[in-house]
VOGU-3710 file (C-alpha; in Angstrom, 3 decimals, decimal comma):
1> xxxxxxxxxx> -23,769/-37,760/-24,940  -23,597/-41,185/-26,499  -26,156/-43,971/-26,305  -25,491/-47,677/-26,783  -24,104/-48,138/-30,325  -25,837/-51,440/-31,029  -29,132/-50,015/-29,808  -28,700/-47,061/-32,158  -27,970/-49,391/-35,059  -31,113/-51,397/-34,381
11> xxxxxxxxxx> -33,139/-48,201/-34,146  -31,876/-47,091/-37,555  -32,674/-50,509/-39,017  -36,234/-50,273/-37,777  -36,788/-46,658/-38,749  -35,506/-46,856/-42,321  -38,415/-48,985/-43,677  -40,882/-46,634/-41,967  -39,135/-43,602/-43,491  -39,333/-45,220/-46,924
21> xxxxxxxxxx> -43,071/-45,769/-46,485  -43,574/-42,137/-45,437  -41,620/-40,874/-48,449  -43,628/-43,155/-50,722  -46,885/-41,893/-49,225  -45,833/-38,270/-49,578  -44,607/-38,716/-53,168  -47,908/-40,295/-54,179  -49,989/-37,611/-52,468  -47,884/-34,898/-54,108
31> xxxxxxxxxx> -48,454/-36,423/-57,533  -44,838/-37,388/-58,147  -45,845/-41,052/-58,460  -48,825/-42,329/-60,425  -51,185/-43,909/-57,845  -52,533/-46,300/-60,505  -49,151/-48,022/-60,610  -47,736/-46,985/-57,229  -50,679/-46,805/-54,788  -49,883/-45,113/-51,458
41> xxxxxxxxxx> -49,095/-47,354/-48,465  -52,303/-46,211/-46,752  -54,425/-47,774/-49,516  -52,243/-50,903/-49,465  -52,955/-51,189/-45,741  -56,659/-51,012/-46,548  -56,241/-53,864/-49,006  -54,262/-55,770/-46,368  -57,133/-55,453/-43,879  -59,661/-56,515/-46,537
51> xxxxxxxxxx> -57,653/-59,596/-47,498  -56,981/-60,409/-43,852  -60,702/-60,341/-43,061  -61,286/-62,841/-45,882  -58,509/-65,104/-44,614  -56,611/-64,739/-47,888  -53,386/-63,515/-46,296  -53,269/-66,202/-43,627  -53,865/-68,974/-46,158  -51,377/-67,553/-48,669
61> xxxxxxxxxx> -48,556/-67,101/-46,154  -49,072/-70,523/-44,580  -49,171/-72,242/-47,989  -46,002/-70,532/-49,243  -44,159/-70,972/-45,949  -45,113/-74,636/-45,817  -43,701/-75,233/-49,320  -40,506/-73,355/-48,452  -39,872/-75,291/-45,245  -40,758/-78,647/-46,779
71> xxxxxxxxxx> -38,501/-78,089/-49,780  -35,715/-76,737/-47,582  -35,827/-79,730/-45,208  -35,914/-82,259/-48,062  -33,031/-80,539/-49,842  -30,730/-79,375/-47,033  -30,534/-82,507/-44,869  -29,237/-84,900/-47,577  -27,047/-82,116/-48,995  -25,193/-81,704/-45,684
81> xxxxxxxxxx> -24,753/-85,479/-45,293  -23,470/-85,955/-48,850  -21,322/-82,819/-48,646  -19,494/-84,166/-45,590  -18,788/-87,429/-47,438  -17,563/-85,691/-50,585  -15,444/-83,282/-48,589  -13,586/-86,104/-46,848  -13,406/-88,556/-49,771  -11,259/-87,377/-52,661
91> xxxxxxxxxx> -12,298/-90,208/-55,087  -16,020/-89,570/-54,552  -15,475/-85,828/-54,838  -13,672/-86,209/-58,165  -16,430/-88,498/-59,387  -19,567/-86,604/-58,338  -18,664/-82,933/-57,823  -18,354/-82,005/-61,556  -21,900/-83,271/-62,185  -23,158/-81,308/-59,166
101> xxxxxxxxxx> -21,555/-78,104/-60,493  -23,137/-78,632/-63,939  -26,640/-79,206/-62,535  -26,262/-76,282/-60,127  -25,694/-73,941/-63,071  -29,100/-74,777/-64,599  -31,833/-72,276/-63,575  -34,166/-74,364/-61,453  -37,290/-72,768/-62,875  -36,182/-74,212/-66,233
111> xxxxxxxxxx> -36,596/-77,768/-64,949  -40,119/-77,099/-63,672  -41,798/-78,450/-66,864  -39,845/-81,698/-66,515  -40,808/-82,010/-62,847  -44,451/-81,324/-63,744  -44,344/-84,135/-66,313  -42,970/-86,562/-63,732  -44,849/-85,534/-60,574  -47,971/-83,830/-61,934
121> xxxxxxxxxx> -49,570/-80,509/-61,026  -49,900/-80,987/-57,273  -47,854/-79,890/-54,288  -45,154/-82,507/-54,909  -43,834/-80,699/-57,983  -43,483/-77,347/-56,217  -41,739/-78,898/-53,223  -39,477/-80,992/-55,465  -38,240/-77,986/-57,473  -37,549/-76,143/-54,204
131> xxxxxxxxxx> -35,687/-79,117/-52,748  -33,509/-79,400/-55,877  -32,630/-75,689/-55,669  -31,687/-76,005/-52,010  -29,815/-79,291/-52,388  -27,062/-78,205/-54,751  -26,460/-74,856/-53,062  -26,075/-76,396/-49,594  -24,076/-79,310/-51,024  -21,417/-77,099/-52,616
141> xxxxxxxxxx> -21,119/-74,932/-49,492  -20,739/-77,998/-47,288  -18,005/-79,458/-49,492  -16,182/-76,121/-49,469  -16,492/-75,944/-45,687  -15,047/-79,429/-45,166  -12,195/-78,801/-47,593  -11,332/-75,618/-45,719  -10,725/-77,495/-42,452  -7,128/-77,696/-41,295
151> xxxxxxxxxx> -5,876/-81,143/-42,358  -3,972/-81,462/-39,078  -7,262/-81,715/-37,195  -8,301/-84,711/-39,278  -4,853/-86,274/-38,841  -5,089/-85,902/-35,080  -8,541/-87,540/-35,105  -7,205/-90,485/-37,096  -4,126/-90,780/-34,855  -6,412/-91,143/-31,857
161> xxxxxxxxxx> -8,310/-93,928/-33,606  -11,435/-91,983/-34,589  -13,755/-93,910/-36,880  -15,024/-92,370/-40,094  -18,331/-91,528/-38,411  -16,517/-89,903/-35,470  -14,413/-87,872/-37,901  -17,610/-86,655/-39,576  -19,301/-85,801/-36,294  -16,450/-84,283/-34,281
171> xxxxxxxxxx> -14,266/-82,641/-36,937  -15,925/-82,283/-40,328  -19,354/-81,065/-39,210  -18,192/-78,462/-36,625  -15,441/-77,228/-38,936  -17,759/-76,859/-41,929  -20,648/-75,421/-39,919  -19,975/-71,725/-40,716  -20,151/-72,362/-44,472  -23,101/-74,735/-44,033
181> xxxxxxxxxx> -25,033/-71,994/-42,232  -24,080/-69,490/-44,935  -25,292/-71,940/-47,582  -28,570/-72,455/-45,725  -29,090/-68,691/-45,555  -28,643/-68,393/-49,331  -30,744/-71,512/-49,890  -33,704/-70,131/-47,962  -33,638/-66,996/-50,131  -33,551/-69,126/-53,280
191> xxxxxxxxxx> -36,344/-71,313/-51,896  -38,566/-68,253/-51,474  -37,839/-67,137/-55,054  -38,487/-70,600/-56,490  -41,707/-71,194/-54,543  -43,227/-67,841/-55,495  -42,130/-68,412/-59,099  -43,696/-71,864/-59,255  -46,901/-70,466/-57,753  -46,962/-67,997/-60,642
201> xxxxxxxxxx> -46,729/-70,522/-63,447  -47,712/-73,914/-62,049  -51,367/-74,794/-62,292  -53,096/-76,508/-59,397  -52,073/-74,051/-56,662  -55,090/-72,539/-54,959  -53,251/-70,614/-52,250  -49,872/-68,969/-51,910  -48,280/-65,541/-52,052  -47,384/-66,087/-55,725
211> xxxxxxxxxx> -50,997/-67,057/-56,468  -52,184/-63,875/-54,711  -49,822/-61,690/-56,777  -50,697/-63,396/-60,066  -54,466/-63,371/-59,590  -54,386/-59,730/-58,405  -52,485/-58,770/-61,551  -55,032/-60,581/-63,742  -57,962/-58,598/-62,311  -55,907/-55,344/-61,994
221> xxxxxxxxxx> -56,281/-55,231/-58,208  -53,026/-53,305/-57,822  -53,282/-52,775/-54,047  -53,719/-56,523/-53,471  -50,752/-57,193/-55,759  -48,616/-54,903/-53,635  -49,832/-56,729/-50,526  -48,404/-59,897/-52,064  -45,096/-58,161/-52,738  -44,940/-56,875/-49,159
231> xxxxxxxxxx> -45,691/-60,360/-47,835  -42,855/-61,740/-49,956  -40,467/-59,154/-48,519  -41,598/-59,872/-44,949  -41,213/-63,615/-45,475  -37,689/-63,117/-46,799  -36,782/-60,853/-43,910  -38,250/-63,235/-41,312  -36,452/-66,250/-42,804  -33,176/-64,321/-42,798
241> xxxxxxxxxx> -33,675/-63,327/-39,165  -34,445/-66,949/-38,279  -31,193/-68,115/-39,859  -29,266/-65,327/-38,090  -30,653/-66,450/-34,734  -29,923/-70,094/-35,580  -26,362/-69,080/-36,447  -25,991/-67,343/-33,077  -27,143/-70,524/-31,335  -25,092/-72,937/-33,453
251> xxxxxxxxxx> -21,946/-70,792/-33,641  -21,906/-68,799/-30,377  -18,106/-68,665/-30,377  -18,037/-66,472/-33,512  -20,012/-63,562/-32,029  -18,320/-64,010/-28,657  -14,924/-64,115/-30,331  -15,592/-60,872/-32,177  -16,621/-59,175/-28,925  -13,653/-60,526/-26,978
261> xxxxxxxxxx> -11,225/-59,735/-29,793  -12,404/-56,153/-30,094  -12,331/-55,674/-26,344  -8,864/-57,207/-26,050  -7,511/-55,000/-28,842  -8,844/-51,880/-27,164  -7,472/-52,906/-23,784  -4,053/-53,682/-25,283  -3,933/-50,322/-27,043  -4,858/-48,509/-23,853
271> xxxxxxxxxx> -2,300/-50,476/-21,834  0,478/-49,735/-24,305  -0,448/-46,067/-24,428  -0,594/-45,824/-20,656  2,661/-47,696/-20,114  4,658/-45,976/-22,826  5,414/-49,262/-24,660  3,929/-48,174/-27,946  5,752/-45,791/-30,280  3,305/-43,028/-29,415
281> xxxxxxxxxx> 2,969/-43,950/-25,744  4,623/-40,829/-24,360  2,570/-38,477/-26,509  -0,666/-40,286/-25,613  0,159/-40,133/-21,907  0,648/-36,373/-22,144  -2,610/-35,950/-24,044  -4,478/-38,047/-21,473  -3,021/-35,900/-18,705  -4,393/-32,799/-20,426
291> xxxxxxxxxx> -7,849/-34,321/-20,985  -10,413/-32,797/-18,608  -12,713/-34,986/-16,495  -16,208/-35,688/-17,846  -18,328/-32,559/-18,110  -20,993/-32,008/-15,488  -23,816/-32,215/-18,004  -22,542/-35,553/-19,249  -22,254/-36,849/-15,680  -25,827/-35,850/-14,903
301> xxxxxxxxxx> -27,013/-37,354/-18,184  -25,403/-40,654/-17,246  -27,013/-40,426/-13,802  -30,465/-40,550/-15,405  -29,624/-43,944/-17,061  -30,890/-42,909/-20,498  -30,704/-46,443/-21,948  -33,805/-47,252/-19,861  -35,892/-44,369/-21,283  -37,424/-46,686/-23,877
311> xxxxxxxxxx> -39,649/-47,919/-21,023  -41,276/-44,456/-20,953  -40,971/-43,430/-24,595  -42,938/-46,402/-25,955  -46,094/-46,253/-23,753  -46,399/-42,443/-23,982  -46,112/-42,540/-27,781  -48,500/-45,488/-27,924  -51,150/-43,664/-25,885  -50,978/-40,500/-28,008
321> xxxxxxxxxx> -51,098/-42,530/-31,224  -54,150/-44,492/-30,052  -55,921/-41,209/-29,266  -55,235/-39,970/-32,803  -56,401/-43,320/-34,179  -59,648/-42,938/-32,213  -60,295/-39,598/-33,922  -59,354/-37,359/-30,998  -56,610/-35,605/-32,966  -52,998/-35,047/-31,980
331> xxxxxxxxxx> -51,631/-31,978/-30,205  -47,805/-31,958/-30,432  -47,273/-29,467/-27,542  -49,339/-31,622/-25,195  -47,494/-34,721/-26,344  -44,116/-33,102/-25,678  -45,229/-31,945/-22,221  -46,426/-35,469/-21,430  -43,259/-37,112/-22,700  -40,844/-34,727/-20,972
341> xxxxxxxxxx> -42,798/-34,927/-17,709  -42,864/-38,735/-17,764  -39,150/-38,906/-18,632  -38,353/-36,501/-15,788  -40,168/-38,728/-13,285  -38,413/-41,777/-14,751  -34,999/-40,091/-14,435  -35,811/-39,011/-10,889  -36,743/-42,564/-9,947  -33,454/-43,844/-11,374
351> xxxxxxxxxx> -31,379/-41,325/-9,401  -33,287/-41,839/-6,154  -32,912/-45,584/-6,682  -29,122/-45,162/-7,041  -29,023/-43,062/-3,865  -30,972/-45,485/-1,663  -29,251/-48,593/-3,061  -25,946/-46,942/-2,129  -26,857/-45,808/1,388  -28,543/-49,168/2,131
361> xxxxxxxxxx> -25,414/-51,071/1,093  -27,050/-52,779/-1,891  -24,648/-51,305/-4,464  -20,885/-51,010/-4,184  -17,929/-50,512/-6,517  -18,265/-54,073/-7,874  -21,992/-53,873/-8,658  -22,998/-54,168/-12,299  -26,324/-52,410/-12,081  -26,082/-48,768/-11,029
371> xxxxxxxxxx> -24,684/-45,869/-12,984  -21,568/-46,109/-10,774  -21,258/-42,346/-10,398  -21,472/-42,367/-6,597  -19,047/-45,277/-6,277  -16,524/-43,558/-8,578  -16,774/-40,231/-6,760  -18,243/-38,292/-9,715  -21,350/-37,426/-7,686  -21,870/-37,482/-3,938
381> xxxxxxxxxx> -24,893/-39,324/-2,518  -26,452/-35,998/-1,543  -26,003/-34,654/-5,081  -27,620/-37,798/-6,529  -30,615/-37,439/-4,212  -30,910/-33,726/-4,996  -30,815/-34,468/-8,727  -33,567/-37,032/-8,345  -35,765/-34,625/-6,377  -35,151/-31,887/-8,973
391> xxxxxxxxxx> -36,247/-34,258/-11,746  -39,359/-35,117/-9,721  -40,079/-31,391/-9,342  -39,854/-30,887/-13,114  -42,181/-33,821/-13,726  -44,626/-32,538/-11,101  -44,635/-29,032/-12,622  -45,433/-30,367/-16,084  -48,076/-32,667/-14,580  -49,768/-29,712/-12,867
401> xxxxxxxxxx> -49,724/-27,776/-16,142  -51,335/-30,704/-17,969  -53,924/-31,074/-15,200  -54,821/-27,398/-15,573  -55,182/-27,828/-19,341  -56,862/-31,244/-19,557  -58,570/-31,945/-16,226  -58,105/-33,356/-12,705  -57,673/-36,967/-13,899  -54,059/-36,137/-14,742
411> xxxxxxxxxx> -53,593/-34,772/-11,231  -54,943/-38,023/-9,759  -52,497/-40,102/-11,815  -49,615/-37,876/-10,709  -50,575/-38,021/-7,027  -50,370/-41,811/-7,203  -47,449/-42,263/-9,598  -44,986/-39,696/-8,227  -44,910/-40,979/-4,605  -44,623/-44,577/-5,807
421> xxxxxxxxxx> -41,670/-43,605/-8,013  -39,939/-42,213/-4,903  -40,925/-44,994/-2,514  -39,866/-47,687/-4,974  -36,578/-47,764/-3,034  -37,122/-44,726/-0,791  -37,655/-44,877/2,957  -39,899/-45,990/4,627  -41,833/-48,153/2,115  -38,937/-49,437/-0,071
431> xxxxxxxxxx> -41,405/-51,276/-2,287  -38,730/-52,609/-4,629  -37,116/-54,425/-1,684  -40,354/-56,304/-0,949  -40,808/-58,242/-4,199  -43,206/-55,700/-5,737  -40,897/-54,211/-8,371  -42,086/-56,072/-11,479  -45,758/-55,484/-10,661  -45,347/-51,760/-9,997
441> xxxxxxxxxx> -43,117/-51,105/-12,995  -45,299/-53,190/-15,317  -48,503/-51,426/-14,249  -47,192/-47,850/-14,253  -44,977/-48,081/-17,335  -47,658/-49,974/-19,187  -51,369/-49,183/-18,669  -50,935/-46,076/-16,488  -48,568/-44,201/-18,809  -50,469/-45,297/-21,920
451> xxxxxxxxxx> -53,850/-44,270/-20,497  -52,400/-41,012/-19,188  -50,994/-40,066/-22,598  -54,293/-41,111/-24,197  -56,282/-38,939/-21,779  -54,095/-35,892/-22,424  -55,012/-36,039/-26,115  -58,601/-37,367/-25,934  -59,849/-36,145/-22,483  -61,299/-39,599/-21,914
461> xxxxxxxxxx> -60,270/-43,114/-20,961  -60,973/-46,192/-23,079  -60,424/-49,947/-22,687  -58,566/-50,302/-26,005  -55,379/-48,465/-24,919  -55,303/-50,411/-21,657  -55,466/-53,725/-23,539  -52,851/-52,703/-26,098  -50,507/-51,585/-23,325  -50,422/-55,071/-21,765
471> xxxxxxxxxx> -47,740/-56,522/-24,106  -45,622/-53,419/-23,484  -46,131/-53,802/-19,726  -44,951/-57,418/-19,845  -41,726/-56,450/-21,614  -41,098/-53,546/-19,220  -41,475/-55,974/-16,326  -39,082/-58,313/-18,168  -36,427/-55,557/-18,223  -36,600/-55,163/-14,441
481> xxxxxxxxxx> -36,759/-58,927/-13,935  -33,617/-59,372/-16,041  -31,935/-56,805/-13,771  -33,046/-58,735/-10,678  -31,964/-62,064/-12,188  -28,480/-60,659/-12,679  -28,298/-59,314/-9,104  -30,105/-62,217/-7,397  -27,109/-63,617/-5,507  -25,887/-60,207/-4,355
491> xxxxxxxxxx> -29,411/-59,085/-3,381  -29,991/-62,286/-1,411  -26,738/-61,805/0,471  -27,637/-58,203/1,361  -31,228/-58,864/2,409  -32,977/-57,304/-0,604  -36,073/-59,276/-1,566  -37,051/-59,378/-5,217  -39,124/-61,855/-7,192  -35,872/-63,413/-8,438
501> xxxxxxxxxx> -34,582/-64,015/-4,891  -37,961/-65,310/-3,681  -38,497/-67,763/-6,555  -34,982/-69,106/-6,889  -32,923/-69,381/-10,078  -34,970/-71,962/-12,005  -38,426/-70,523/-11,366  -37,170/-66,957/-11,794  -35,880/-67,921/-15,258  -39,320/-69,316/-16,082
511> xxxxxxxxxx> -40,894/-66,013/-15,055  -38,627/-64,220/-17,534  -39,723/-66,665/-20,246  -43,396/-66,046/-19,457  -43,001/-62,264/-19,442  -41,184/-62,131/-22,791  -43,164/-64,748/-24,704  -46,408/-63,627/-23,057  -46,062/-60,268/-24,851  -46,247/-62,037/-28,222
521> xxxxxxxxxx> -49,141/-64,241/-27,119  -51,018/-61,084/-26,063  -50,354/-59,438/-29,443  -51,662/-62,481/-31,320  -54,776/-62,554/-29,127  -55,471/-58,817/-29,544  -55,168/-59,120/-33,330  -57,395/-62,217/-33,418  -60,079/-60,502/-31,297  -60,046/-57,400/-33,518
531> xxxxxxxxxx> -58,951/-55,058/-30,715  -56,251/-53,717/-33,051  -55,561/-53,981/-36,793  -53,714/-57,091/-38,004  -50,739/-54,878/-38,885  -49,688/-55,052/-35,199  -48,417/-58,534/-36,054  -45,359/-56,663/-37,355  -44,147/-57,075/-33,766  -43,507/-60,749/-34,571
541> xxxxxxxxxx> -40,450/-59,590/-36,531  -38,754/-59,058/-33,159  -39,529/-62,635/-32,051  -36,092/-64,075/-33,053  -34,374/-61,716/-30,594  -36,892/-62,688/-27,905  -36,241/-66,397/-28,451  -32,494/-65,800/-28,336  -32,828/-64,003/-24,979  -35,043/-66,733/-23,548
551> xxxxxxxxxx> -32,427/-69,336/-24,537  -29,632/-67,289/-22,958  -31,517/-66,944/-19,662  -32,193/-70,694/-19,683  -28,521/-71,459/-20,280  -26,686/-69,193/-17,817  -26,811/-67,731/-14,325  -23,541/-65,779/-14,682  -24,053/-62,082/-13,743  -21,907/-60,631/-16,533
561> xxxxxxxxxx> -23,801/-62,665/-19,157  -27,131/-61,602/-17,633  -25,973/-57,973/-17,767  -25,988/-58,332/-21,556  -29,449/-59,894/-21,329  -30,662/-56,816/-19,447  -29,528/-54,400/-22,159  -30,792/-56,670/-24,910  -34,193/-56,894/-23,186  -34,378/-53,101/-23,217
571> xxxxxxxxxx> -33,484/-53,237/-26,928  -36,211/-55,859/-27,464  -38,735/-53,602/-25,712  -37,777/-50,718/-28,014  -37,881/-52,867/-31,157  -41,225/-54,389/-30,149  -42,665/-50,982/-29,290  -41,552/-49,373/-32,554  -43,022/-52,236/-34,580  -46,287/-51,992/-32,625
581> xxxxxxxxxx> -46,415/-48,236/-33,238  -45,642/-48,772/-36,933  -48,457/-51,320/-37,164  -50,887/-48,770/-35,709  -49,492/-45,826/-37,670  -49,864/-47,270/-41,162  -53,702/-47,438/-41,067  -53,756/-43,993/-39,469  -52,070/-42,414/-42,504  -55,216/-43,036/-44,525
591> xxxxxxx> -57,115/-40,736/-42,152  -54,574/-38,019/-41,467  -53,171/-37,234/-44,930  -55,110/-34,856/-47,161  -57,269/-36,555/-49,743  -57,122/-39,946/-48,029  -60,147/-42,099/-48,535
//
């Protein structure tokens, strides 16, 4: 079995920092690292909460970020303008570029004393040093980008009577944009280094991440010093993500070209192999003839639509983690029973949905949404329905076992959830055909699953898990809404009513925006109200992907493009959920590990 490659890559990217933190914690607890110099992450989280309650972190991050953005704007904008001029004008380039190269080679922190003499000890000196650092880096990249443009393009522009300004705007700027973006990415990293460095040594700064690190070192508050280092790393990561998303918006043809090029190469290779035109065509044809059809286990695995399982994995894990955080402990066997049972019901709902969409004429061979196994003849409709009912039976059996172990509340949740999973598309209710899909999926794969997993561990319900499940519920509903946005025209033609068909394209796109961005608004509100620790703001690291998806939904109604939005929304839900779990797990380490204070 093979899951989506890009989703797996993102999962590894998110898990590696968490693994590093766990190794660090374990090494400190085992005595391999001196806690005086390398305090465990759990104690650093405690310092984070202490500094957050004082408002130190908010003020430091805002002050440093403000200096970075101000210096970047003041340095990058004139650098791009001058770089375009120098790139197109050979005399000016010969005159000014050597001086720019000489000044660029000077370490910018070395000119800080001179800037302090001229501008004083206030904010102007810190912003000026940052702007100088950014200016020369972006300038040289812009000049290189313009000089790399094919001269024939400029000749064509001149032949058609383009003015100098039109040549800048229509040829030089688009052609140099890839190197300009690369220069801006490097410049933002340098801006962060310069700002934190100036906050170290420049008097007059009352707030800033550099001030926090320096003052913590002076009073030997090592945990607070590490908080400053972590904030610096997060700022660098967030700025890099912001530039990556800006690059995707400014240069969409690069990512699209890579995808199309890779797809075209694979299709060409397959065509040549199948037609015998390549040197190994005959051999490959014989090997393909010997290759067996997909194994039955793999077919059934694909029938469950495993890429959607994140919608169950996140709320179940969240509920169990919140129970452990509340002091109820954590029983791994009960967690596994809960997770497997919920996944079985989820898989059953997917297969029953495929069956009823097929028999009702909603899905056919050209549909983008279903697993396609019925349409391709790999499973008959009856087999798909039987598989769904078998998955429901497994989920019901595990639910009954949990009810026997933990109480009748689990039975009540199952008696409501299991029929609704069947009647989502099943006869006679067909709730998903009546515009109720987003509400049902959001409620049951948000608060209901989270509270159920919480109850299994804690034998009680609590308002906290319900509130923390709301952002997850909004993103789960966004996954289904993205699916319905993609299929809106086909569903409307076949009489299937969804929120997307009822609202129309424009208002349905706005609903997607509200669902996705509403999850982040809910996280900010929960952190501000103290419902959860401030570490849940780690979820904001997934915001660039969310903004990118919102922009894509606003820009297109094409089903194939929205199919990518659907998968990316599922990836956003997983990334958001893992970051939320990480934000809750870090404070919990202080309680669970031996010897934690």
